MIKE-226008 format. One record per residue (C-alpha): residue in three letters; chain; x, y, z. Coordinates in steps of 0.1 Angstrom, whole numbers, plus 5000, padded with zeros to 4 digits. Layout:
N
<atom residuo="ALA" cadena="A" xx="X" yy="Y" zz="Z"/>
...
***
This chain:
271
<atom residuo="MET" cadena="A" xx="5157" yy="4885" zz="9754"/>
<atom residuo="VAL" cadena="A" xx="5184" yy="4891" zz="9728"/>
<atom residuo="LYS" cadena="A" xx="5210" yy="4870" zz="9746"/>
<atom residuo="GLU" cadena="A" xx="5185" yy="4842" zz="9750"/>
<atom residuo="HIS" cadena="A" xx="5177" yy="4843" zz="9713"/>
<atom residuo="VAL" cadena="A" xx="5214" yy="4843" zz="9704"/>
<atom residuo="LYS" cadena="A" xx="5220" yy="4813" zz="9727"/>
<atom residuo="ASN" cadena="A" xx="5193" yy="4793" zz="9710"/>
<atom residuo="ALA" cadena="A" xx="5205" yy="4803" zz="9675"/>
<atom residuo="LEU" cadena="A" xx="5240" yy="4791" zz="9684"/>
<atom residuo="LYS" cadena="A" xx="5226" yy="4758" zz="9698"/>
<atom residuo="GLU" cadena="A" xx="5207" yy="4754" zz="9665"/>
<atom residuo="ASP" cadena="A" xx="5238" yy="4760" zz="9644"/>
<atom residuo="ILE" cadena="A" xx="5264" yy="4742" zz="9664"/>
<atom residuo="GLY" cadena="A" xx="5246" yy="4711" zz="9674"/>
<atom residuo="PHE" cadena="A" xx="5269" yy="4690" zz="9696"/>
<atom residuo="ILE" cadena="A" xx="5302" yy="4701" zz="9682"/>
<atom residuo="ASP" cadena="A" xx="5317" yy="4720" zz="9652"/>
<atom residuo="ILE" cadena="A" xx="5336" yy="4691" zz="9638"/>
<atom residuo="THR" cadena="A" xx="5355" yy="4712" zz="9613"/>
<atom residuo="THR" cadena="A" xx="5367" yy="4740" zz="9636"/>
<atom residuo="ASP" cadena="A" xx="5374" yy="4717" zz="9665"/>
<atom residuo="VAL" cadena="A" xx="5398" yy="4696" zz="9645"/>
<atom residuo="LEU" cadena="A" xx="5415" yy="4725" zz="9627"/>
<atom residuo="THR" cadena="A" xx="5420" yy="4751" zz="9655"/>
<atom residuo="LYS" cadena="A" xx="5438" yy="4752" zz="9688"/>
<atom residuo="ASN" cadena="A" xx="5436" yy="4779" zz="9715"/>
<atom residuo="GLU" cadena="A" xx="5450" yy="4804" zz="9691"/>
<atom residuo="ASN" cadena="A" xx="5444" yy="4841" zz="9682"/>
<atom residuo="LEU" cadena="A" xx="5427" yy="4850" zz="9649"/>
<atom residuo="LYS" cadena="A" xx="5421" yy="4884" zz="9632"/>
<atom residuo="LEU" cadena="A" xx="5391" yy="4889" zz="9609"/>
<atom residuo="ASN" cadena="A" xx="5375" yy="4918" zz="9591"/>
<atom residuo="LEU" cadena="A" xx="5338" yy="4924" zz="9585"/>
<atom residuo="ILE" cadena="A" xx="5335" yy="4938" zz="9550"/>
<atom residuo="SER" cadena="A" xx="5304" yy="4953" zz="9532"/>
<atom residuo="LYS" cadena="A" xx="5297" yy="4940" zz="9498"/>
<atom residuo="ASP" cadena="A" xx="5266" yy="4962" zz="9494"/>
<atom residuo="ASP" cadena="A" xx="5254" yy="4998" zz="9498"/>
<atom residuo="GLY" cadena="A" xx="5228" yy="5006" zz="9524"/>
<atom residuo="ILE" cadena="A" xx="5221" yy="5010" zz="9561"/>
<atom residuo="ILE" cadena="A" xx="5240" yy="4989" zz="9587"/>
<atom residuo="CYS" cadena="A" xx="5220" yy="4974" zz="9615"/>
<atom residuo="GLY" cadena="A" xx="5225" yy="4948" zz="9642"/>
<atom residuo="LEU" cadena="A" xx="5261" yy="4955" zz="9653"/>
<atom residuo="GLU" cadena="A" xx="5254" yy="4949" zz="9690"/>
<atom residuo="VAL" cadena="A" xx="5237" yy="4916" zz="9683"/>
<atom residuo="PHE" cadena="A" xx="5266" yy="4907" zz="9660"/>
<atom residuo="GLU" cadena="A" xx="5290" yy="4913" zz="9689"/>
<atom residuo="ILE" cadena="A" xx="5268" yy="4894" zz="9714"/>
<atom residuo="VAL" cadena="A" xx="5271" yy="4862" zz="9693"/>
<atom residuo="PHE" cadena="A" xx="5309" yy="4861" zz="9697"/>
<atom residuo="LYS" cadena="A" xx="5308" yy="4872" zz="9733"/>
<atom residuo="GLU" cadena="A" xx="5285" yy="4843" zz="9741"/>
<atom residuo="LEU" cadena="A" xx="5313" yy="4820" zz="9727"/>
<atom residuo="SER" cadena="A" xx="5343" yy="4838" zz="9743"/>
<atom residuo="GLN" cadena="A" xx="5347" yy="4869" zz="9763"/>
<atom residuo="ASP" cadena="A" xx="5382" yy="4871" zz="9748"/>
<atom residuo="VAL" cadena="A" xx="5369" yy="4882" zz="9714"/>
<atom residuo="GLN" cadena="A" xx="5374" yy="4919" zz="9708"/>
<atom residuo="ILE" cadena="A" xx="5355" yy="4938" zz="9681"/>
<atom residuo="LYS" cadena="A" xx="5362" yy="4973" zz="9668"/>
<atom residuo="PHE" cadena="A" xx="5334" yy="4989" zz="9649"/>
<atom residuo="PHE" cadena="A" xx="5339" yy="5017" zz="9624"/>
<atom residuo="PHE" cadena="A" xx="5302" yy="5025" zz="9620"/>
<atom residuo="ASN" cadena="A" xx="5271" yy="5027" zz="9642"/>
<atom residuo="ASP" cadena="A" xx="5236" yy="5012" zz="9636"/>
<atom residuo="GLY" cadena="A" xx="5218" yy="5035" zz="9612"/>
<atom residuo="ASP" cadena="A" xx="5249" yy="5046" zz="9593"/>
<atom residuo="LYS" cadena="A" xx="5250" yy="5045" zz="9556"/>
<atom residuo="ILE" cadena="A" xx="5278" yy="5022" zz="9543"/>
<atom residuo="LYS" cadena="A" xx="5291" yy="5014" zz="9509"/>
<atom residuo="LYS" cadena="A" xx="5304" yy="4983" zz="9491"/>
<atom residuo="GLY" cadena="A" xx="5340" yy="4978" zz="9502"/>
<atom residuo="ASP" cadena="A" xx="5337" yy="4995" zz="9535"/>
<atom residuo="LYS" cadena="A" xx="5354" yy="4978" zz="9565"/>
<atom residuo="VAL" cadena="A" xx="5327" yy="4977" zz="9591"/>
<atom residuo="ALA" cadena="A" xx="5346" yy="4960" zz="9619"/>
<atom residuo="GLU" cadena="A" xx="5378" yy="4943" zz="9630"/>
<atom residuo="LEU" cadena="A" xx="5375" yy="4912" zz="9650"/>
<atom residuo="GLU" cadena="A" xx="5403" yy="4896" zz="9671"/>
<atom residuo="GLY" cadena="A" xx="5404" yy="4868" zz="9696"/>
<atom residuo="ASN" cadena="A" xx="5399" yy="4830" zz="9701"/>
<atom residuo="ALA" cadena="A" xx="5400" yy="4814" zz="9667"/>
<atom residuo="SER" cadena="A" xx="5374" yy="4787" zz="9676"/>
<atom residuo="ALA" cadena="A" xx="5349" yy="4813" zz="9688"/>
<atom residuo="LEU" cadena="A" xx="5353" yy="4835" zz="9657"/>
<atom residuo="LEU" cadena="A" xx="5350" yy="4806" zz="9633"/>
<atom residuo="ILE" cadena="A" xx="5321" yy="4790" zz="9651"/>
<atom residuo="GLY" cadena="A" xx="5301" yy="4822" zz="9655"/>
<atom residuo="GLU" cadena="A" xx="5307" yy="4836" zz="9620"/>
<atom residuo="ARG" cadena="A" xx="5276" yy="4824" zz="9603"/>
<atom residuo="THR" cadena="A" xx="5252" yy="4830" zz="9631"/>
<atom residuo="ALA" cadena="A" xx="5265" yy="4866" zz="9636"/>
<atom residuo="LEU" cadena="A" xx="5262" yy="4872" zz="9599"/>
<atom residuo="ASN" cadena="A" xx="5226" yy="4858" zz="9598"/>
<atom residuo="TYR" cadena="A" xx="5215" yy="4885" zz="9623"/>
<atom residuo="ILE" cadena="A" xx="5233" yy="4914" zz="9608"/>
<atom residuo="GLN" cadena="A" xx="5226" yy="4906" zz="9572"/>
<atom residuo="ARG" cadena="A" xx="5188" yy="4902" zz="9579"/>
<atom residuo="MET" cadena="A" xx="5186" yy="4933" zz="9600"/>
<atom residuo="SER" cadena="A" xx="5206" yy="4955" zz="9577"/>
<atom residuo="GLY" cadena="A" xx="5185" yy="4944" zz="9547"/>
<atom residuo="ILE" cadena="A" xx="5153" yy="4954" zz="9565"/>
<atom residuo="ALA" cadena="A" xx="5168" yy="4988" zz="9576"/>
<atom residuo="THR" cadena="A" xx="5180" yy="4995" zz="9541"/>
<atom residuo="LEU" cadena="A" xx="5146" yy="4988" zz="9524"/>
<atom residuo="THR" cadena="A" xx="5128" yy="5007" zz="9552"/>
<atom residuo="ASN" cadena="A" xx="5150" yy="5037" zz="9547"/>
<atom residuo="LYS" cadena="A" xx="5144" yy="5036" zz="9509"/>
<atom residuo="TYR" cadena="A" xx="5106" yy="5037" zz="9516"/>
<atom residuo="GLN" cadena="A" xx="5109" yy="5064" zz="9542"/>
<atom residuo="GLN" cadena="A" xx="5130" yy="5087" zz="9521"/>
<atom residuo="VAL" cadena="A" xx="5102" yy="5089" zz="9496"/>
<atom residuo="LEU" cadena="A" xx="5077" yy="5100" zz="9523"/>
<atom residuo="ASP" cadena="A" xx="5099" yy="5125" zz="9542"/>
<atom residuo="LYS" cadena="A" xx="5088" yy="5155" zz="9521"/>
<atom residuo="TYR" cadena="A" xx="5052" yy="5148" zz="9529"/>
<atom residuo="GLY" cadena="A" xx="5057" yy="5144" zz="9566"/>
<atom residuo="VAL" cadena="A" xx="5043" yy="5109" zz="9564"/>
<atom residuo="LYS" cadena="A" xx="5058" yy="5079" zz="9583"/>
<atom residuo="ILE" cadena="A" xx="5061" yy="5044" zz="9571"/>
<atom residuo="THR" cadena="A" xx="5054" yy="5016" zz="9596"/>
<atom residuo="ASP" cadena="A" xx="5055" yy="4979" zz="9597"/>
<atom residuo="THR" cadena="A" xx="5029" yy="4952" zz="9606"/>
<atom residuo="ARG" cadena="A" xx="5027" yy="4920" zz="9626"/>
<atom residuo="LYS" cadena="A" xx="5036" yy="4900" zz="9595"/>
<atom residuo="THR" cadena="A" xx="5070" yy="4892" zz="9609"/>
<atom residuo="THR" cadena="A" xx="5092" yy="4861" zz="9612"/>
<atom residuo="PRO" cadena="A" xx="5081" yy="4840" zz="9642"/>
<atom residuo="CYS" cadena="A" xx="5104" yy="4846" zz="9672"/>
<atom residuo="PHE" cadena="A" xx="5124" yy="4873" zz="9652"/>
<atom residuo="ARG" cadena="A" xx="5100" yy="4902" zz="9657"/>
<atom residuo="LEU" cadena="A" xx="5123" yy="4920" zz="9682"/>
<atom residuo="PHE" cadena="A" xx="5151" yy="4922" zz="9657"/>
<atom residuo="GLU" cadena="A" xx="5129" yy="4931" zz="9627"/>
<atom residuo="LYS" cadena="A" xx="5111" yy="4959" zz="9645"/>
<atom residuo="TYR" cadena="A" xx="5144" yy="4973" zz="9657"/>
<atom residuo="ALA" cadena="A" xx="5157" yy="4972" zz="9621"/>
<atom residuo="VAL" cadena="A" xx="5126" yy="4991" zz="9610"/>
<atom residuo="MET" cadena="A" xx="5133" yy="5018" zz="9635"/>
<atom residuo="THR" cadena="A" xx="5170" yy="5019" zz="9625"/>
<atom residuo="GLY" cadena="A" xx="5159" yy="5025" zz="9589"/>
<atom residuo="GLY" cadena="A" xx="5140" yy="5056" zz="9600"/>
<atom residuo="ALA" cadena="A" xx="5104" yy="5044" zz="9603"/>
<atom residuo="ILE" cadena="A" xx="5082" yy="5038" zz="9633"/>
<atom residuo="PRO" cadena="A" xx="5070" yy="5005" zz="9646"/>
<atom residuo="HIS" cadena="A" xx="5034" yy="4995" zz="9647"/>
<atom residuo="ARG" cadena="A" xx="5022" yy="4976" zz="9677"/>
<atom residuo="PHE" cadena="A" xx="5047" yy="4950" zz="9689"/>
<atom residuo="ASN" cadena="A" xx="5020" yy="4924" zz="9699"/>
<atom residuo="LEU" cadena="A" xx="4983" yy="4920" zz="9705"/>
<atom residuo="SER" cadena="A" xx="4985" yy="4936" zz="9739"/>
<atom residuo="ASP" cadena="A" xx="4998" yy="4970" zz="9727"/>
<atom residuo="CYS" cadena="A" xx="4965" yy="4984" zz="9714"/>
<atom residuo="VAL" cadena="A" xx="4931" yy="4975" zz="9702"/>
<atom residuo="MET" cadena="A" xx="4928" yy="4968" zz="9665"/>
<atom residuo="ILE" cadena="A" xx="4893" yy="4960" zz="9653"/>
<atom residuo="LYS" cadena="A" xx="4895" yy="4942" zz="9620"/>
<atom residuo="ASP" cadena="A" xx="4869" yy="4929" zz="9596"/>
<atom residuo="ASN" cadena="A" xx="4863" yy="4896" zz="9614"/>
<atom residuo="HIS" cadena="A" xx="4860" yy="4914" zz="9647"/>
<atom residuo="ILE" cadena="A" xx="4834" yy="4937" zz="9632"/>
<atom residuo="ALA" cadena="A" xx="4814" yy="4908" zz="9617"/>
<atom residuo="TYR" cadena="A" xx="4815" yy="4890" zz="9650"/>
<atom residuo="ALA" cadena="A" xx="4804" yy="4920" zz="9671"/>
<atom residuo="GLY" cadena="A" xx="4777" yy="4930" zz="9646"/>
<atom residuo="SER" cadena="A" xx="4790" yy="4966" zz="9639"/>
<atom residuo="ILE" cadena="A" xx="4819" yy="4989" zz="9644"/>
<atom residuo="LYS" cadena="A" xx="4799" yy="5008" zz="9670"/>
<atom residuo="LYS" cadena="A" xx="4792" yy="4977" zz="9691"/>
<atom residuo="ALA" cadena="A" xx="4828" yy="4965" zz="9688"/>
<atom residuo="VAL" cadena="A" xx="4842" yy="4998" zz="9699"/>
<atom residuo="GLU" cadena="A" xx="4817" yy="5002" zz="9728"/>
<atom residuo="THR" cadena="A" xx="4825" yy="4967" zz="9741"/>
<atom residuo="VAL" cadena="A" xx="4863" yy="4970" zz="9741"/>
<atom residuo="ARG" cadena="A" xx="4862" yy="5005" zz="9755"/>
<atom residuo="LYS" cadena="A" xx="4845" yy="4991" zz="9787"/>
<atom residuo="HIS" cadena="A" xx="4873" yy="4966" zz="9792"/>
<atom residuo="ILE" cadena="A" xx="4906" yy="4984" zz="9784"/>
<atom residuo="SER" cadena="A" xx="4929" yy="5008" zz="9801"/>
<atom residuo="HIS" cadena="A" xx="4927" yy="5045" zz="9794"/>
<atom residuo="THR" cadena="A" xx="4963" yy="5042" zz="9781"/>
<atom residuo="HIS" cadena="A" xx="4952" yy="5019" zz="9752"/>
<atom residuo="LYS" cadena="A" xx="4942" yy="5033" zz="9718"/>
<atom residuo="ILE" cadena="A" xx="4915" yy="5019" zz="9696"/>
<atom residuo="GLU" cadena="A" xx="4922" yy="5014" zz="9659"/>
<atom residuo="VAL" cadena="A" xx="4894" yy="5004" zz="9635"/>
<atom residuo="GLU" cadena="A" xx="4900" yy="4989" zz="9600"/>
<atom residuo="CYS" cadena="A" xx="4877" yy="5005" zz="9574"/>
<atom residuo="GLU" cadena="A" xx="4871" yy="4995" zz="9538"/>
<atom residuo="THR" cadena="A" xx="4844" yy="5020" zz="9529"/>
<atom residuo="ILE" cadena="A" xx="4834" yy="5056" zz="9536"/>
<atom residuo="GLU" cadena="A" xx="4804" yy="5043" zz="9555"/>
<atom residuo="GLN" cadena="A" xx="4826" yy="5024" zz="9578"/>
<atom residuo="VAL" cadena="A" xx="4848" yy="5055" zz="9582"/>
<atom residuo="LYS" cadena="A" xx="4818" yy="5075" zz="9593"/>
<atom residuo="GLU" cadena="A" xx="4808" yy="5048" zz="9618"/>
<atom residuo="ALA" cadena="A" xx="4844" yy="5047" zz="9632"/>
<atom residuo="LEU" cadena="A" xx="4844" yy="5085" zz="9636"/>
<atom residuo="ASP" cadena="A" xx="4811" yy="5085" zz="9654"/>
<atom residuo="SER" cadena="A" xx="4825" yy="5058" zz="9677"/>
<atom residuo="LYS" cadena="A" xx="4855" yy="5081" zz="9684"/>
<atom residuo="ALA" cadena="A" xx="4881" yy="5056" zz="9673"/>
<atom residuo="ASP" cadena="A" xx="4917" yy="5069" zz="9679"/>
<atom residuo="ILE" cadena="A" xx="4931" yy="5055" zz="9647"/>
<atom residuo="ILE" cadena="A" xx="4912" yy="5048" zz="9615"/>
<atom residuo="MET" cadena="A" xx="4929" yy="5024" zz="9591"/>
<atom residuo="LEU" cadena="A" xx="4920" yy="5030" zz="9554"/>
<atom residuo="ASP" cadena="A" xx="4923" yy="4994" zz="9541"/>
<atom residuo="ASN" cadena="A" xx="4928" yy="4987" zz="9504"/>
<atom residuo="MET" cadena="A" xx="4911" yy="5019" zz="9494"/>
<atom residuo="PRO" cadena="A" xx="4917" yy="5035" zz="9460"/>
<atom residuo="SER" cadena="A" xx="4936" yy="5067" zz="9464"/>
<atom residuo="GLU" cadena="A" xx="4906" yy="5090" zz="9455"/>
<atom residuo="ILE" cadena="A" xx="4884" yy="5073" zz="9481"/>
<atom residuo="MET" cadena="A" xx="4913" yy="5075" zz="9506"/>
<atom residuo="LYS" cadena="A" xx="4916" yy="5112" zz="9500"/>
<atom residuo="GLU" cadena="A" xx="4878" yy="5116" zz="9506"/>
<atom residuo="ALA" cadena="A" xx="4881" yy="5097" zz="9539"/>
<atom residuo="VAL" cadena="A" xx="4911" yy="5118" zz="9551"/>
<atom residuo="GLU" cadena="A" xx="4891" yy="5150" zz="9545"/>
<atom residuo="LEU" cadena="A" xx="4861" yy="5135" zz="9563"/>
<atom residuo="ILE" cadena="A" xx="4882" yy="5125" zz="9593"/>
<atom residuo="ASN" cadena="A" xx="4897" yy="5160" zz="9593"/>
<atom residuo="LYS" cadena="A" xx="4924" yy="5152" zz="9619"/>
<atom residuo="ASN" cadena="A" xx="4898" yy="5138" zz="9644"/>
<atom residuo="ALA" cadena="A" xx="4916" yy="5105" zz="9643"/>
<atom residuo="ILE" cadena="A" xx="4950" yy="5093" zz="9632"/>
<atom residuo="THR" cadena="A" xx="4948" yy="5081" zz="9596"/>
<atom residuo="GLU" cadena="A" xx="4966" yy="5050" zz="9585"/>
<atom residuo="ALA" cadena="A" xx="4968" yy="5037" zz="9549"/>
<atom residuo="SER" cadena="A" xx="4972" yy="5000" zz="9545"/>
<atom residuo="GLY" cadena="A" xx="4968" yy="4973" zz="9519"/>
<atom residuo="ASN" cadena="A" xx="4982" yy="4972" zz="9484"/>
<atom residuo="VAL" cadena="A" xx="5011" yy="4995" zz="9494"/>
<atom residuo="THR" cadena="A" xx="5039" yy="4992" zz="9469"/>
<atom residuo="TYR" cadena="A" xx="5071" yy="5014" zz="9466"/>
<atom residuo="GLU" cadena="A" xx="5057" yy="5028" zz="9433"/>
<atom residuo="ARG" cadena="A" xx="5025" yy="5039" zz="9450"/>
<atom residuo="LEU" cadena="A" xx="5041" yy="5056" zz="9481"/>
<atom residuo="GLU" cadena="A" xx="5039" yy="5092" zz="9468"/>
<atom residuo="GLU" cadena="A" xx="5003" yy="5087" zz="9454"/>
<atom residuo="ILE" cadena="A" xx="4992" yy="5074" zz="9489"/>
<atom residuo="ALA" cadena="A" xx="5011" yy="5102" zz="9508"/>
<atom residuo="GLN" cadena="A" xx="4994" yy="5128" zz="9487"/>
<atom residuo="THR" cadena="A" xx="4960" yy="5118" zz="9501"/>
<atom residuo="GLY" cadena="A" xx="4970" yy="5134" zz="9534"/>
<atom residuo="VAL" cadena="A" xx="4973" yy="5102" zz="9556"/>
<atom residuo="ASP" cadena="A" xx="4994" yy="5103" zz="9587"/>
<atom residuo="VAL" cadena="A" xx="5009" yy="5069" zz="9585"/>
<atom residuo="ILE" cadena="A" xx="5014" yy="5042" zz="9558"/>
<atom residuo="SER" cadena="A" xx="5017" yy="5006" zz="9570"/>
<atom residuo="THR" cadena="A" xx="5031" yy="4978" zz="9550"/>
<atom residuo="SER" cadena="A" xx="5046" yy="4944" zz="9555"/>
<atom residuo="ALA" cadena="A" xx="5069" yy="4948" zz="9525"/>
<atom residuo="ILE" cadena="A" xx="5097" yy="4966" zz="9544"/>
<atom residuo="VAL" cadena="A" xx="5102" yy="4933" zz="9564"/>
<atom residuo="ALA" cadena="A" xx="5088" yy="4906" zz="9541"/>
<atom residuo="CYS" cadena="A" xx="5105" yy="4919" zz="9509"/>
<atom residuo="ALA" cadena="A" xx="5138" yy="4930" zz="9523"/>
<atom residuo="LYS" cadena="A" xx="5167" yy="4912" zz="9507"/>
<atom residuo="THR" cadena="A" xx="5197" yy="4898" zz="9526"/>
<atom residuo="PHE" cadena="A" xx="5223" yy="4925" zz="9529"/>
<atom residuo="ASP" cadena="A" xx="5256" yy="4913" zz="9516"/>
<atom residuo="LEU" cadena="A" xx="5284" yy="4913" zz="9543"/>
<atom residuo="SER" cadena="A" xx="5314" yy="4890" zz="9545"/>
<atom residuo="ILE" cadena="A" xx="5339" yy="4881" zz="9572"/>
<atom residuo="LYS" cadena="A" xx="5374" yy="4877" zz="9558"/>
<atom residuo="HIS" cadena="A" xx="5407" yy="4865" zz="9573"/>
<atom residuo="VAL" cadena="A" xx="5432" yy="4893" zz="9576"/>
***
């Protein structure tokens, strides 16, 4: 999957020919360094290498860090050597992957560090970039968090529109339970204490406390009393993390660790 994605990314970026590199380079050797211009968590090194390997097997890369390592501004992350054309053509595509993934891993790690002392895990959502989910969820894990469902087939998640369509939480849970494997969990999105009670009575595996004020969320957690996994979601900001964690929830889900992650600053420089 990764290699196929990389091939398509290279096709997109190259077009028919790199008219600059093709004119300026011959079959020569080139040395480059990958330098960090930021502080944070590095992520995507293997994908970075695959980009160049797809262009030339002669390219050799020596990494000085592993995915998940903390790096600082000025660190030399890798040395690259090999076919000049391959290195110059692949430079931007390789950076696009590693900069995006490192940005997500860095922001995720910032969120997770706040929650570690509470034993609460941060998790992502399906609000991802189309066709880039594999990389974004890997980056979330590299940043120290846990991934939510990868796609719609992973688990049942009964949301507000499902409940409205089915008529009630009880009916929705009963219906899906008849048609799913014993290996699938059922999550129910709840916005009120009444819905939490109904989800509990229906024996939902996971109860999402959606857009609840912290005091109501705490009441819901006490009511659930570990009879289901509790997940806080909606209006999750970095500033509210501790407040939400103190309600006793097991997991906090937010799209922010992916959607709001800035591009990590890395640069490839000629030696």
